[in-house]
N, C-alpha and C positions, 0 to 999 in steps of 0.2 A: 577401522571402521573409517571406510569415506570422511575428508572434512565437514563441515557446515556451508563452508568458504565454495569450496567443488561441486556440491551438491547445488544452489541456489545458481552456480552458474550452471549444468547442468539444462536446472532447469527452464532456466532463461533462455534458454541456446535454443534447446529442443523443441520446434513450430507441431502442435497439434497437425497440420498439414500434412506439411513431409512423414511426420514417423507413421501416420495412419497408412500416408497414401504409395508407403514402402510396400504392404500388403491388402491394400482393398485400395481397387479403382473407385474416384471419386467422381463424382458432376454434381454442376455450383446447381442450387436451388433458394431463390429468394437467399435471405444473406445465407442459410447453411449449405454443407459440404453432404451429400448423401451417395452412398456406393450399398449394395449386401451383407449382413451384416458375417464376421468372420467367422461371428461362436455359434451362431446355429444357421439353419436351411432355411432358405428362403429364398421365394421369385420377386416378391416384390419388398423394394430397398426401403429398409424403417431401420434405416444405421445412420444418425443425424453425426455430420462435424461439425464448430462452430469454434471457426479460427475468431472471433474477438473475445472468445472468453478460453483460450486454452482448450476447451475437455470433445471431446467423446460423446453417443452417446446412444443404445440402443430398444427402440421404443419396445422392440419383440418377445429378446429377454431381459433387458431389464443393464444390461453389462450397463457402464458410465465411467471416468475419470480423465487421467488426467492423461501424457504422456508417456510419461513416465507410469503407468498400472496398465494401461494400455499393450507398453510389452510383459510387464509383468503377467495379463490377463493369455496374450498371443504367442507366447514365448512361455511361459508357466517358470517362470523368475521370479525368485527373489528379487526382493530392494534391491539392492546392492547389486544385485544380477546386474536387474532394469539400469539401475541406473551405472555404470558400467558401459553396458553393452547400445549406452544412449553416445556418452562421453565417447565411446571409440565412431562410433556413428560420426561426431563433431567434432574429433582427432581435440578432445579436451581432456588435457594428462587429470590423471585420477590416485589425489596424492591421499590416503590415510594415515590416521592417528591410530597410535594404543590409545584404550577409553582408559587411564585412569585415573585416579580419587579427583584430582587435583581438575581433571581437565571435565571432564565428570560435571564438576564442580561450578567451571568455567563455563558449564554448556549452558549448564540451565541458566545461574548467573543474566547469560547475555539473550538466554527467554525470555527474563525475568522484564527487562529492558525494554522487547517486543507487544509482551503482555498488557507493562502497564502506560506506554505508549497508545495502545489502542484502548484501553480505557477511559484513554482522556479526551482520544478523539471523537469515542459516543459521548458521557457528557459532555463535550463543549457540543458539541451539534443540539444534544437533546436540549441545552441550554439556549440554543438561540431558536429550535423552533418551538421548544413548550414553556424554559424560564420570559416572566412575565419582562424585567431590562434585553436580553436577547432575544424577544422579540420585534421590543419597544425602540432599543439602541441599534440590535448591530444584524435584526434581520431588513432594520428601516435604509439602515444604510446599505448592508450589499442591495436592493432592490432603490436603493436610488440614483447608483451606483450603474445598473442596468443589469443588474446581474437574474438568469431569471432563476425557478424554483430547481428545475433538473439540473443547471450545474451548481449549484448550491448543495443539492442529496449528489454528486458524482464524482463532487471534487472533496467530500463533509468535511465542508466549511463549516464554522462553530464561532461560540462566545461563551470568549469568560467573562464570571462577572466580577466585579468589580469591588469584590470583599478577600483577603487578609490574607484567608486558608479554604476561599470554598472547596475548589479541586480535591484539595489534601482530605480535609475532611470528609469528603465523599470517598475518596479511594482507597483512604486509612480502613471508613468502616465499611469497605467491599471486601478489606484485606490484606491489601497491597502495601510492602513496606514503604519505610521514608525512603528508608535507604536507596531505593530505586527510584522512587522519584526524586530524588537527587541527583542520580547520576544519568539524570535522562535533561536532568534542566526544565524540568517544569516544576521544582523547585529552589530555592535558594534559600540557607539556612544565610542568617544576619550572627553580629557580631556577639549578642547575647546569647546565641546558640538555640534562639529558630528559627522554623521556618517558617515561611509568609509564595508563596503563587508567581511566578515567575509572568506570569498573563496575567492577570488579572484586568481587567475594565476594557480588556482588547475581544479582538475579530480576530478567527485564530487559521489559517491555512495547515495543514499536515500538510508534511512531508512524503510524500512516499519512497521505499524504495523499488528497485526497477523486478519483483515479484509484485506488488503491490504493495510490502505490512510498510506501516507509518513507523519511520524514524525520526522525524524531528517535529518542529513548529515553526512557524511567522507570524505574525501578533501582532494589527497594526492600532494603533490608540483612536480610539474618538473625543481623547478629547485638549482640547483650544491651548490647555496647559505648558508652555512652553520650553521651560526646566522639565519632560514628563517624553524619555524620547519615543519619537514619531513609534518607528517597526521596531522589534526584538524579535532576535533570532535563537533558534534552541543554539546552547553550544556543541561541542565538538562530545561525543561521545562513543564510544565503544561497540554503536549502531550507525550514532555515522556521523559522516566523514566528507563535506561539505567539498570537497573534491573531487567525490565520489558518484555525486546526485544532481541530476538534470529534473529539475521539479516538473512535473506532467508527463515524464517521460514513460511513465509507467503507464498510462493510459491511451496513450497512441502505443504503444510493442507491438499488439497483435495487427496492425495494421498494415496493407501496399505500400511499398515507400512511397508512391504517385499519393497513396492517403497520409502517408507521415507527411510530405513535403508539405501536401496543403493546410491540413493540420497543424503545423507549430507555423506555419508564417498568418494565422490565424490565430493563433497564439502570444508573437512576436504586438503582430496590432493588438488586440487585447491588450497587451501589457502596456505598449508606447503609451492608448487612448490615457489608461487607466493613471501610467504616471503624468502624462499632460495634467488627466484632471487633477492629481494631486497639489502638480507644481501651483497649482491657480487654490488650492483652500492653506 
């Protein structure tokens, strides 16, 4: 079995326009690339490739998916065969592991960390937009700082209620284990053995990995109490390694080199302006 880190590297590296472009002549049309579908005969192009989303879609026969699924459909390969095909194209060394019971258990535990992190992000976002305190405190704060609603939604910003264990209660009620809330750093266990929310009473900035999965959070308090740390971040975990993550890169990865430069410069400008305002408060 191909190990998950190798799979992630392959899917992160394989650009949809390059993979499809090896088999289909593509032409620019608006925000998409179009061509004749390789899966059925057609005279009028109905095959679209979205570079921004990293997917293809034929509006004639209905086939669609990412780079791996394109190779599976086109070459009639299995999933592992398609991964190896793309690994060879991009000179990525394929590491395979034997699926022992221990490996399966570790993989499932790691996946549980991703799942509970995604749940927390959705919970925080929902509190920001629909919670009474979220709208009055969190949303008002972001709007005062000049954040547009589309940006708040794109980056999945949120708010954690100023309660002892609001997230914990919600997550456990939804079937998530306290163990994974603690391992991701979403919850902390005190000396008495009781769990409490790490980010309570803060606006939240989810941290995505290169494939878009949520791996951690940054939280800013809105209190003026100097005994409360202004910023709190997720600790390192099995899915979050700070030295390997660049905030916002996931949202820029599908852009061209020039577009990434522009986006990055704008992001740095926004960060600098935000820091200047924060230093004054």
